mmCIF file of the N, C-alpha and C atoms, coordinates in Angstrom:
data_MODEL
# 
_entry.id   MODEL 
# 
loop_
_atom_site.group_PDB 
_atom_site.id 
_atom_site.type_symbol 
_atom_site.label_atom_id 
_atom_site.label_alt_id 
_atom_site.label_comp_id 
_atom_site.label_asym_id 
_atom_site.label_entity_id 
_atom_site.label_seq_id 
_atom_site.pdbx_PDB_ins_code 
_atom_site.Cartn_x 
_atom_site.Cartn_y 
_atom_site.Cartn_z 
_atom_site.occupancy 
_atom_site.B_iso_or_equiv 
_atom_site.pdbx_formal_charge 
_atom_site.auth_seq_id 
_atom_site.auth_comp_id 
_atom_site.auth_asym_id 
_atom_site.auth_atom_id 
_atom_site.pdbx_PDB_model_num 
ATOM 1   N N  . MET A 1 1  ? 132.068 91.747  114.456 1.00 0.00 ? 1  MET A N  1 
ATOM 2   C CA . MET A 1 1  ? 131.927 90.863  113.608 1.00 0.00 ? 1  MET A CA 1 
ATOM 3   C C  . MET A 1 1  ? 130.179 91.673  113.224 1.00 0.00 ? 1  MET A C  1 
ATOM 4   N N  . THR A 1 2  ? 129.989 91.891  111.646 1.00 0.00 ? 2  THR A N  1 
ATOM 5   C CA . THR A 1 2  ? 129.152 92.418  110.910 1.00 0.00 ? 2  THR A CA 1 
ATOM 6   C C  . THR A 1 2  ? 128.141 91.050  110.369 1.00 0.00 ? 2  THR A C  1 
ATOM 7   N N  . SER A 1 3  ? 127.409 91.711  110.042 1.00 0.00 ? 3  SER A N  1 
ATOM 8   C CA . SER A 1 3  ? 126.218 90.739  109.574 1.00 0.00 ? 3  SER A CA 1 
ATOM 9   C C  . SER A 1 3  ? 126.244 91.001  108.266 1.00 0.00 ? 3  SER A C  1 
ATOM 10  N N  . SER A 1 4  ? 126.058 89.741  107.507 1.00 0.00 ? 4  SER A N  1 
ATOM 11  C CA . SER A 1 4  ? 125.897 89.980  106.042 1.00 0.00 ? 4  SER A CA 1 
ATOM 12  C C  . SER A 1 4  ? 124.154 89.658  105.552 1.00 0.00 ? 4  SER A C  1 
ATOM 13  N N  . MET A 1 5  ? 123.439 89.649  106.527 1.00 0.00 ? 5  MET A N  1 
ATOM 14  C CA . MET A 1 5  ? 122.165 89.738  106.561 1.00 0.00 ? 5  MET A CA 1 
ATOM 15  C C  . MET A 1 5  ? 121.486 90.610  105.899 1.00 0.00 ? 5  MET A C  1 
ATOM 16  N N  . PRO A 1 6  ? 120.458 90.712  104.564 1.00 0.00 ? 6  PRO A N  1 
ATOM 17  C CA . PRO A 1 6  ? 119.853 92.054  104.585 1.00 0.00 ? 6  PRO A CA 1 
ATOM 18  C C  . PRO A 1 6  ? 118.994 92.541  105.354 1.00 0.00 ? 6  PRO A C  1 
ATOM 19  N N  . ARG A 1 7  ? 119.040 93.823  105.312 1.00 0.00 ? 7  ARG A N  1 
ATOM 20  C CA . ARG A 1 7  ? 117.936 94.676  106.346 1.00 0.00 ? 7  ARG A CA 1 
ATOM 21  C C  . ARG A 1 7  ? 117.282 95.777  105.666 1.00 0.00 ? 7  ARG A C  1 
ATOM 22  N N  . PHE A 1 8  ? 116.278 96.012  106.375 1.00 0.00 ? 8  PHE A N  1 
ATOM 23  C CA . PHE A 1 8  ? 115.432 97.166  105.581 1.00 0.00 ? 8  PHE A CA 1 
ATOM 24  C C  . PHE A 1 8  ? 116.117 98.690  106.283 1.00 0.00 ? 8  PHE A C  1 
ATOM 25  N N  . ASP A 1 9  ? 116.382 99.578  105.911 1.00 0.00 ? 9  ASP A N  1 
ATOM 26  C CA . ASP A 1 9  ? 116.895 100.456 106.374 1.00 0.00 ? 9  ASP A CA 1 
ATOM 27  C C  . ASP A 1 9  ? 116.445 102.107 105.512 1.00 0.00 ? 9  ASP A C  1 
ATOM 28  N N  . ALA A 1 10 ? 116.668 103.052 106.172 1.00 0.00 ? 10 ALA A N  1 
ATOM 29  C CA . ALA A 1 10 ? 116.508 104.343 105.613 1.00 0.00 ? 10 ALA A CA 1 
ATOM 30  C C  . ALA A 1 10 ? 116.622 104.541 104.111 1.00 0.00 ? 10 ALA A C  1 
ATOM 31  N N  . GLN A 1 11 ? 117.919 103.807 103.757 1.00 0.00 ? 11 GLN A N  1 
ATOM 32  C CA . GLN A 1 11 ? 118.474 104.218 102.492 1.00 0.00 ? 11 GLN A CA 1 
ATOM 33  C C  . GLN A 1 11 ? 117.742 103.261 101.437 1.00 0.00 ? 11 GLN A C  1 
ATOM 34  N N  . THR A 1 12 ? 117.132 101.925 102.019 1.00 0.00 ? 12 THR A N  1 
ATOM 35  C CA . THR A 1 12 ? 116.303 100.946 100.770 1.00 0.00 ? 12 THR A CA 1 
ATOM 36  C C  . THR A 1 12 ? 115.425 101.617 100.029 1.00 0.00 ? 12 THR A C  1 
ATOM 37  N N  . ILE A 1 13 ? 116.007 101.263 98.775  1.00 0.00 ? 13 ILE A N  1 
ATOM 38  C CA . ILE A 1 13 ? 114.957 101.400 97.821  1.00 0.00 ? 13 ILE A CA 1 
ATOM 39  C C  . ILE A 1 13 ? 113.615 101.059 97.947  1.00 0.00 ? 13 ILE A C  1 
ATOM 40  N N  . VAL A 1 14 ? 112.408 101.558 97.774  1.00 0.00 ? 14 VAL A N  1 
ATOM 41  C CA . VAL A 1 14 ? 110.888 101.163 97.902  1.00 0.00 ? 14 VAL A CA 1 
ATOM 42  C C  . VAL A 1 14 ? 110.792 99.751  97.208  1.00 0.00 ? 14 VAL A C  1 
ATOM 43  N N  . ARG A 1 15 ? 111.095 99.238  95.713  1.00 0.00 ? 15 ARG A N  1 
ATOM 44  C CA . ARG A 1 15 ? 111.076 98.361  94.838  1.00 0.00 ? 15 ARG A CA 1 
ATOM 45  C C  . ARG A 1 15 ? 111.935 97.152  95.891  1.00 0.00 ? 15 ARG A C  1 
ATOM 46  N N  . ASP A 1 16 ? 113.207 97.429  96.179  1.00 0.00 ? 16 ASP A N  1 
ATOM 47  C CA . ASP A 1 16 ? 114.093 96.271  96.672  1.00 0.00 ? 16 ASP A CA 1 
ATOM 48  C C  . ASP A 1 16 ? 113.373 96.247  98.117  1.00 0.00 ? 16 ASP A C  1 
ATOM 49  N N  . ALA A 1 17 ? 112.730 97.155  98.963  1.00 0.00 ? 17 ALA A N  1 
ATOM 50  C CA . ALA A 1 17 ? 112.159 97.035  100.269 1.00 0.00 ? 17 ALA A CA 1 
ATOM 51  C C  . ALA A 1 17 ? 110.726 95.829  99.884  1.00 0.00 ? 17 ALA A C  1 
ATOM 52  N N  . LEU A 1 18 ? 110.350 95.805  98.567  1.00 0.00 ? 18 LEU A N  1 
ATOM 53  C CA . LEU A 1 18 ? 109.135 94.774  98.540  1.00 0.00 ? 18 LEU A CA 1 
ATOM 54  C C  . LEU A 1 18 ? 109.424 93.623  97.985  1.00 0.00 ? 18 LEU A C  1 
ATOM 55  N N  . SER A 1 19 ? 110.788 93.764  97.600  1.00 0.00 ? 19 SER A N  1 
ATOM 56  C CA . SER A 1 19 ? 111.368 92.140  97.239  1.00 0.00 ? 19 SER A CA 1 
ATOM 57  C C  . SER A 1 19 ? 112.236 91.296  98.047  1.00 0.00 ? 19 SER A C  1 
ATOM 58  N N  . LEU A 1 20 ? 112.628 92.267  99.287  1.00 0.00 ? 20 LEU A N  1 
ATOM 59  C CA . LEU A 1 20 ? 113.197 91.833  100.174 1.00 0.00 ? 20 LEU A CA 1 
ATOM 60  C C  . LEU A 1 20 ? 112.509 90.693  101.240 1.00 0.00 ? 20 LEU A C  1 
ATOM 61  N N  . HIS A 1 21 ? 111.416 90.618  101.398 1.00 0.00 ? 21 HIS A N  1 
ATOM 62  C CA . HIS A 1 21 ? 110.740 89.359  101.810 1.00 0.00 ? 21 HIS A CA 1 
ATOM 63  C C  . HIS A 1 21 ? 109.443 89.577  101.421 1.00 0.00 ? 21 HIS A C  1 
ATOM 64  N N  . PRO A 1 22 ? 108.737 88.442  101.206 1.00 0.00 ? 22 PRO A N  1 
ATOM 65  C CA . PRO A 1 22 ? 107.391 88.447  100.721 1.00 0.00 ? 22 PRO A CA 1 
ATOM 66  C C  . PRO A 1 22 ? 106.196 89.037  101.303 1.00 0.00 ? 22 PRO A C  1 
ATOM 67  N N  . SER A 1 23 ? 106.406 89.116  102.596 1.00 0.00 ? 23 SER A N  1 
ATOM 68  C CA . SER A 1 23 ? 105.514 90.026  103.647 1.00 0.00 ? 23 SER A CA 1 
ATOM 69  C C  . SER A 1 23 ? 105.621 91.474  103.698 1.00 0.00 ? 23 SER A C  1 
ATOM 70  N N  . ALA A 1 24 ? 106.385 91.646  102.976 1.00 0.00 ? 24 ALA A N  1 
ATOM 71  C CA . ALA A 1 24 ? 106.527 93.251  103.407 1.00 0.00 ? 24 ALA A CA 1 
ATOM 72  C C  . ALA A 1 24 ? 105.405 94.003  102.655 1.00 0.00 ? 24 ALA A C  1 
ATOM 73  N N  . ARG A 1 25 ? 104.753 93.401  101.774 1.00 0.00 ? 25 ARG A N  1 
ATOM 74  C CA . ARG A 1 25 ? 103.360 94.245  101.018 1.00 0.00 ? 25 ARG A CA 1 
ATOM 75  C C  . ARG A 1 25 ? 102.430 94.493  102.153 1.00 0.00 ? 25 ARG A C  1 
ATOM 76  N N  . TRP A 1 26 ? 102.646 93.608  103.221 1.00 0.00 ? 26 TRP A N  1 
ATOM 77  C CA . TRP A 1 26 ? 101.579 93.621  104.332 1.00 0.00 ? 26 TRP A CA 1 
ATOM 78  C C  . TRP A 1 26 ? 101.656 94.725  105.216 1.00 0.00 ? 26 TRP A C  1 
ATOM 79  N N  . VAL A 1 27 ? 102.923 94.646  105.455 1.00 0.00 ? 27 VAL A N  1 
ATOM 80  C CA . VAL A 1 27 ? 103.629 95.788  106.033 1.00 0.00 ? 27 VAL A CA 1 
ATOM 81  C C  . VAL A 1 27 ? 103.343 97.263  105.933 1.00 0.00 ? 27 VAL A C  1 
ATOM 82  N N  . PHE A 1 28 ? 103.503 97.395  104.223 1.00 0.00 ? 28 PHE A N  1 
ATOM 83  C CA . PHE A 1 28 ? 103.044 98.823  103.656 1.00 0.00 ? 28 PHE A CA 1 
ATOM 84  C C  . PHE A 1 28 ? 101.645 98.869  103.611 1.00 0.00 ? 28 PHE A C  1 
ATOM 85  N N  . ALA A 1 29 ? 100.826 97.623  103.478 1.00 0.00 ? 29 ALA A N  1 
ATOM 86  C CA . ALA A 1 29 ? 99.538  98.185  103.760 1.00 0.00 ? 29 ALA A CA 1 
ATOM 87  C C  . ALA A 1 29 ? 98.929  98.674  104.931 1.00 0.00 ? 29 ALA A C  1 
ATOM 88  N N  . ALA A 1 30 ? 99.738  97.951  105.954 1.00 0.00 ? 30 ALA A N  1 
ATOM 89  C CA . ALA A 1 30 ? 99.480  98.282  107.545 1.00 0.00 ? 30 ALA A CA 1 
ATOM 90  C C  . ALA A 1 30 ? 99.628  99.785  107.473 1.00 0.00 ? 30 ALA A C  1 
ATOM 91  N N  . TYR A 1 31 ? 100.500 100.216 107.009 1.00 0.00 ? 31 TYR A N  1 
ATOM 92  C CA . TYR A 1 31 ? 100.616 101.935 107.075 1.00 0.00 ? 31 TYR A CA 1 
ATOM 93  C C  . TYR A 1 31 ? 99.876  102.850 105.651 1.00 0.00 ? 31 TYR A C  1 
ATOM 94  N N  . HIS A 1 32 ? 98.774  101.809 104.962 1.00 0.00 ? 32 HIS A N  1 
ATOM 95  C CA . HIS A 1 32 ? 98.002  102.413 103.814 1.00 0.00 ? 32 HIS A CA 1 
ATOM 96  C C  . HIS A 1 32 ? 98.856  102.945 102.904 1.00 0.00 ? 32 HIS A C  1 
ATOM 97  N N  . LEU A 1 33 ? 99.480  101.923 102.189 1.00 0.00 ? 33 LEU A N  1 
ATOM 98  C CA . LEU A 1 33 ? 100.854 102.240 101.501 1.00 0.00 ? 33 LEU A CA 1 
ATOM 99  C C  . LEU A 1 33 ? 100.839 100.992 100.475 1.00 0.00 ? 33 LEU A C  1 
ATOM 100 N N  . SER A 1 34 ? 99.427  100.680 100.074 1.00 0.00 ? 34 SER A N  1 
ATOM 101 C CA . SER A 1 34 ? 99.465  99.625  99.016  1.00 0.00 ? 34 SER A CA 1 
ATOM 102 C C  . SER A 1 34 ? 99.488  99.521  97.880  1.00 0.00 ? 34 SER A C  1 
ATOM 103 N N  . GLY A 1 35 ? 99.755  100.967 97.321  1.00 0.00 ? 35 GLY A N  1 
ATOM 104 C CA . GLY A 1 35 ? 99.706  101.216 95.865  1.00 0.00 ? 35 GLY A CA 1 
ATOM 105 C C  . GLY A 1 35 ? 101.430 101.444 95.472  1.00 0.00 ? 35 GLY A C  1 
ATOM 106 N N  . CYS A 1 36 ? 102.435 101.274 96.539  1.00 0.00 ? 36 CYS A N  1 
ATOM 107 C CA . CYS A 1 36 ? 103.802 101.453 96.301  1.00 0.00 ? 36 CYS A CA 1 
ATOM 108 C C  . CYS A 1 36 ? 104.289 100.279 95.163  1.00 0.00 ? 36 CYS A C  1 
ATOM 109 N N  . ARG A 1 37 ? 103.956 99.179  95.115  1.00 0.00 ? 37 ARG A N  1 
ATOM 110 C CA . ARG A 1 37 ? 104.335 98.296  94.030  1.00 0.00 ? 37 ARG A CA 1 
ATOM 111 C C  . ARG A 1 37 ? 104.212 98.729  92.613  1.00 0.00 ? 37 ARG A C  1 
ATOM 112 N N  . GLY A 1 38 ? 103.111 99.312  92.463  1.00 0.00 ? 38 GLY A N  1 
ATOM 113 C CA . GLY A 1 38 ? 103.051 99.572  91.042  1.00 0.00 ? 38 GLY A CA 1 
ATOM 114 C C  . GLY A 1 38 ? 103.025 101.200 90.813  1.00 0.00 ? 38 GLY A C  1 
ATOM 115 N N  . CYS A 1 39 ? 103.855 102.112 91.917  1.00 0.00 ? 39 CYS A N  1 
ATOM 116 C CA . CYS A 1 39 ? 104.400 103.423 91.744  1.00 0.00 ? 39 CYS A CA 1 
ATOM 117 C C  . CYS A 1 39 ? 105.157 103.639 90.932  1.00 0.00 ? 39 CYS A C  1 
ATOM 118 N N  . GLU A 1 40 ? 105.453 104.701 89.872  1.00 0.00 ? 40 GLU A N  1 
ATOM 119 C CA . GLU A 1 40 ? 106.773 104.672 89.163  1.00 0.00 ? 40 GLU A CA 1 
ATOM 120 C C  . GLU A 1 40 ? 107.853 105.071 90.149  1.00 0.00 ? 40 GLU A C  1 
ATOM 121 N N  . ARG A 1 41 ? 107.712 105.893 90.940  1.00 0.00 ? 41 ARG A N  1 
ATOM 122 C CA . ARG A 1 41 ? 108.721 106.092 92.032  1.00 0.00 ? 41 ARG A CA 1 
ATOM 123 C C  . ARG A 1 41 ? 109.402 105.052 93.023  1.00 0.00 ? 41 ARG A C  1 
ATOM 124 N N  . SER A 1 42 ? 108.858 103.808 92.747  1.00 0.00 ? 42 SER A N  1 
ATOM 125 C CA . SER A 1 42 ? 109.018 103.017 93.519  1.00 0.00 ? 42 SER A CA 1 
ATOM 126 C C  . SER A 1 42 ? 110.398 102.506 93.226  1.00 0.00 ? 42 SER A C  1 
ATOM 127 N N  . ASP A 1 43 ? 111.004 102.632 91.503  1.00 0.00 ? 43 ASP A N  1 
ATOM 128 C CA . ASP A 1 43 ? 112.166 102.161 91.458  1.00 0.00 ? 43 ASP A CA 1 
ATOM 129 C C  . ASP A 1 43 ? 113.501 103.511 91.875  1.00 0.00 ? 43 ASP A C  1 
ATOM 130 N N  . HIS A 1 44 ? 113.031 104.348 92.761  1.00 0.00 ? 44 HIS A N  1 
ATOM 131 C CA . HIS A 1 44 ? 114.126 105.335 92.919  1.00 0.00 ? 44 HIS A CA 1 
ATOM 132 C C  . HIS A 1 44 ? 113.876 105.966 94.487  1.00 0.00 ? 44 HIS A C  1 
ATOM 133 N N  . GLU A 1 45 ? 112.577 105.660 94.801  1.00 0.00 ? 45 GLU A N  1 
ATOM 134 C CA . GLU A 1 45 ? 112.216 106.285 96.010  1.00 0.00 ? 45 GLU A CA 1 
ATOM 135 C C  . GLU A 1 45 ? 113.151 105.734 97.661  1.00 0.00 ? 45 GLU A C  1 
ATOM 136 N N  . THR A 1 46 ? 113.385 106.267 98.347  1.00 0.00 ? 46 THR A N  1 
ATOM 137 C CA . THR A 1 46 ? 113.892 105.423 99.327  1.00 0.00 ? 46 THR A CA 1 
ATOM 138 C C  . THR A 1 46 ? 112.652 105.346 100.698 1.00 0.00 ? 46 THR A C  1 
ATOM 139 N N  . LEU A 1 47 ? 113.101 104.274 101.840 1.00 0.00 ? 47 LEU A N  1 
ATOM 140 C CA . LEU A 1 47 ? 111.854 104.360 102.611 1.00 0.00 ? 47 LEU A CA 1 
ATOM 141 C C  . LEU A 1 47 ? 111.934 105.552 103.558 1.00 0.00 ? 47 LEU A C  1 
ATOM 142 N N  . ALA A 1 48 ? 113.063 106.360 103.489 1.00 0.00 ? 48 ALA A N  1 
ATOM 143 C CA . ALA A 1 48 ? 112.931 107.687 104.171 1.00 0.00 ? 48 ALA A CA 1 
ATOM 144 C C  . ALA A 1 48 ? 112.642 108.382 103.643 1.00 0.00 ? 48 ALA A C  1 
ATOM 145 N N  . GLU A 1 49 ? 112.378 108.679 102.267 1.00 0.00 ? 49 GLU A N  1 
ATOM 146 C CA . GLU A 1 49 ? 111.564 109.761 101.473 1.00 0.00 ? 49 GLU A CA 1 
ATOM 147 C C  . GLU A 1 49 ? 110.332 108.903 101.496 1.00 0.00 ? 49 GLU A C  1 
ATOM 148 N N  . LEU A 1 50 ? 109.839 107.998 101.207 1.00 0.00 ? 50 LEU A N  1 
ATOM 149 C CA . LEU A 1 50 ? 108.474 107.443 101.739 1.00 0.00 ? 50 LEU A CA 1 
ATOM 150 C C  . LEU A 1 50 ? 107.733 107.883 102.950 1.00 0.00 ? 50 LEU A C  1 
ATOM 151 N N  . ALA A 1 51 ? 108.369 107.710 103.928 1.00 0.00 ? 51 ALA A N  1 
ATOM 152 C CA . ALA A 1 51 ? 108.259 107.829 105.126 1.00 0.00 ? 51 ALA A CA 1 
ATOM 153 C C  . ALA A 1 51 ? 107.720 109.415 105.564 1.00 0.00 ? 51 ALA A C  1 
ATOM 154 N N  . ASP A 1 52 ? 108.537 110.195 105.140 1.00 0.00 ? 52 ASP A N  1 
ATOM 155 C CA . ASP A 1 52 ? 108.651 111.856 105.253 1.00 0.00 ? 52 ASP A CA 1 
ATOM 156 C C  . ASP A 1 52 ? 107.109 112.318 104.426 1.00 0.00 ? 52 ASP A C  1 
ATOM 157 N N  . GLY A 1 53 ? 107.284 111.685 103.248 1.00 0.00 ? 53 GLY A N  1 
ATOM 158 C CA . GLY A 1 53 ? 106.328 112.217 102.633 1.00 0.00 ? 53 GLY A CA 1 
ATOM 159 C C  . GLY A 1 53 ? 104.623 111.701 102.281 1.00 0.00 ? 53 GLY A C  1 
ATOM 160 N N  . TYR A 1 54 ? 104.768 110.536 103.664 1.00 0.00 ? 54 TYR A N  1 
ATOM 161 C CA . TYR A 1 54 ? 103.247 110.189 103.983 1.00 0.00 ? 54 TYR A CA 1 
ATOM 162 C C  . TYR A 1 54 ? 103.331 110.408 105.446 1.00 0.00 ? 54 TYR A C  1 
ATOM 163 N N  . ARG A 1 55 ? 104.085 111.220 106.242 1.00 0.00 ? 55 ARG A N  1 
ATOM 164 C CA . ARG A 1 55 ? 104.374 111.412 107.487 1.00 0.00 ? 55 ARG A CA 1 
ATOM 165 C C  . ARG A 1 55 ? 104.138 110.324 108.093 1.00 0.00 ? 55 ARG A C  1 
ATOM 166 N N  . ILE A 1 56 ? 104.724 109.273 107.896 1.00 0.00 ? 56 ILE A N  1 
ATOM 167 C CA . ILE A 1 56 ? 104.701 108.124 109.218 1.00 0.00 ? 56 ILE A CA 1 
ATOM 168 C C  . ILE A 1 56 ? 105.991 108.063 109.615 1.00 0.00 ? 56 ILE A C  1 
ATOM 169 N N  . PRO A 1 57 ? 105.935 107.291 110.825 1.00 0.00 ? 57 PRO A N  1 
ATOM 170 C CA . PRO A 1 57 ? 107.289 107.348 111.535 1.00 0.00 ? 57 PRO A CA 1 
ATOM 171 C C  . PRO A 1 57 ? 108.233 106.343 111.121 1.00 0.00 ? 57 PRO A C  1 
ATOM 172 N N  . LEU A 1 58 ? 109.484 106.933 110.400 1.00 0.00 ? 58 LEU A N  1 
ATOM 173 C CA . LEU A 1 58 ? 110.608 105.711 109.799 1.00 0.00 ? 58 LEU A CA 1 
ATOM 174 C C  . LEU A 1 58 ? 110.962 105.055 111.120 1.00 0.00 ? 58 LEU A C  1 
ATOM 175 N N  . GLU A 1 59 ? 111.252 105.260 111.794 1.00 0.00 ? 59 GLU A N  1 
ATOM 176 C CA . GLU A 1 59 ? 111.834 104.077 113.060 1.00 0.00 ? 59 GLU A CA 1 
ATOM 177 C C  . GLU A 1 59 ? 111.039 103.027 113.189 1.00 0.00 ? 59 GLU A C  1 
ATOM 178 N N  . ARG A 1 60 ? 109.499 103.329 113.443 1.00 0.00 ? 60 ARG A N  1 
ATOM 179 C CA . ARG A 1 60 ? 108.706 102.399 113.551 1.00 0.00 ? 60 ARG A CA 1 
ATOM 180 C C  . ARG A 1 60 ? 108.466 101.198 112.315 1.00 0.00 ? 60 ARG A C  1 
ATOM 181 N N  . PHE A 1 61 ? 108.221 102.406 111.276 1.00 0.00 ? 61 PHE A N  1 
ATOM 182 C CA . PHE A 1 61 ? 108.267 101.628 109.741 1.00 0.00 ? 61 PHE A CA 1 
ATOM 183 C C  . PHE A 1 61 ? 109.248 100.407 109.391 1.00 0.00 ? 61 PHE A C  1 
ATOM 184 N N  . LEU A 1 62 ? 110.402 100.897 109.712 1.00 0.00 ? 62 LEU A N  1 
ATOM 185 C CA . LEU A 1 62 ? 111.552 100.066 109.610 1.00 0.00 ? 62 LEU A CA 1 
ATOM 186 C C  . LEU A 1 62 ? 111.575 98.662  110.556 1.00 0.00 ? 62 LEU A C  1 
ATOM 187 N N  . ALA A 1 63 ? 111.417 98.952  111.725 1.00 0.00 ? 63 ALA A N  1 
ATOM 188 C CA . ALA A 1 63 ? 111.250 98.219  113.045 1.00 0.00 ? 63 ALA A CA 1 
ATOM 189 C C  . ALA A 1 63 ? 110.236 97.119  112.347 1.00 0.00 ? 63 ALA A C  1 
ATOM 190 N N  . ASP A 1 64 ? 109.129 97.453  111.938 1.00 0.00 ? 64 ASP A N  1 
ATOM 191 C CA . ASP A 1 64 ? 108.212 96.411  111.596 1.00 0.00 ? 64 ASP A CA 1 
ATOM 192 C C  . ASP A 1 64 ? 108.401 95.867  109.767 1.00 0.00 ? 64 ASP A C  1 
ATOM 193 N N  . LEU A 1 65 ? 109.012 96.261  109.315 1.00 0.00 ? 65 LEU A N  1 
ATOM 194 C CA . LEU A 1 65 ? 109.854 95.584  108.607 1.00 0.00 ? 65 LEU A CA 1 
ATOM 195 C C  . LEU A 1 65 ? 110.813 94.527  109.079 1.00 0.00 ? 65 LEU A C  1 
ATOM 196 N N  . ASN A 1 66 ? 111.521 95.337  109.249 1.00 0.00 ? 66 ASN A N  1 
ATOM 197 C CA . ASN A 1 66 ? 112.675 94.487  109.897 1.00 0.00 ? 66 ASN A CA 1 
ATOM 198 C C  . ASN A 1 66 ? 112.368 93.163  110.779 1.00 0.00 ? 66 ASN A C  1 
ATOM 199 N N  . SER A 1 67 ? 111.157 93.517  111.574 1.00 0.00 ? 67 SER A N  1 
ATOM 200 C CA . SER A 1 67 ? 110.725 91.948  112.265 1.00 0.00 ? 67 SER A CA 1 
ATOM 201 C C  . SER A 1 67 ? 110.442 90.959  111.235 1.00 0.00 ? 67 SER A C  1 
ATOM 202 N N  . LEU A 1 68 ? 110.096 91.237  110.028 1.00 0.00 ? 68 LEU A N  1 
ATOM 203 C CA . LEU A 1 68 ? 109.978 89.717  109.229 1.00 0.00 ? 68 LEU A CA 1 
ATOM 204 C C  . LEU A 1 68 ? 111.015 89.315  109.102 1.00 0.00 ? 68 LEU A C  1 
ATOM 205 N N  . LEU A 1 69 ? 112.142 89.687  109.248 1.00 0.00 ? 69 LEU A N  1 
ATOM 206 C CA . LEU A 1 69 ? 113.730 88.894  108.814 1.00 0.00 ? 69 LEU A CA 1 
ATOM 207 C C  . LEU A 1 69 ? 113.808 88.172  109.938 1.00 0.00 ? 69 LEU A C  1 
ATOM 208 N N  . GLU A 1 70 ? 113.141 88.412  111.203 1.00 0.00 ? 70 GLU A N  1 
ATOM 209 C CA . GLU A 1 70 ? 113.665 87.517  112.355 1.00 0.00 ? 70 GLU A CA 1 
ATOM 210 C C  . GLU A 1 70 ? 112.575 86.413  112.257 1.00 0.00 ? 70 GLU A C  1 
ATOM 211 N N  . ARG A 1 71 ? 111.940 86.308  111.633 1.00 0.00 ? 71 ARG A N  1 
ATOM 212 C CA . ARG A 1 71 ? 110.804 84.790  111.380 1.00 0.00 ? 71 ARG A CA 1 
ATOM 213 C C  . ARG A 1 71 ? 110.822 84.244  110.144 1.00 0.00 ? 71 ARG A C  1 
ATOM 214 N N  . PRO A 1 72 ? 110.551 83.047  110.025 1.00 0.00 ? 72 PRO A N  1 
ATOM 215 C CA . PRO A 1 72 ? 110.682 82.493  108.733 1.00 0.00 ? 72 PRO A CA 1 
ATOM 216 C C  . PRO A 1 72 ? 109.412 83.398  107.565 1.00 0.00 ? 72 PRO A C  1 
ATOM 217 N N  . ALA A 1 73 ? 109.887 83.160  106.378 1.00 0.00 ? 73 ALA A N  1 
ATOM 218 C CA . ALA A 1 73 ? 108.968 83.915  105.309 1.00 0.00 ? 73 ALA A CA 1 
ATOM 219 C C  . ALA A 1 73 ? 107.447 82.886  105.310 1.00 0.00 ? 73 ALA A C  1 
# 
């Protein structure tokens, strides 16, 4: 059985990640990434590319983002 529930993954585009959950911006801010919403790269950069560029642990970043989907907005 597959889940149709949206999830944050390594290939999620930053713009889409910020739109997926209203509190995603707070997770970004916790990683000192608060400027992503207005960044011109947010329309094509993936979460994996973002994590690599800022040297943040991708799996932990994704886990923190996906934890938002486990509770009400």
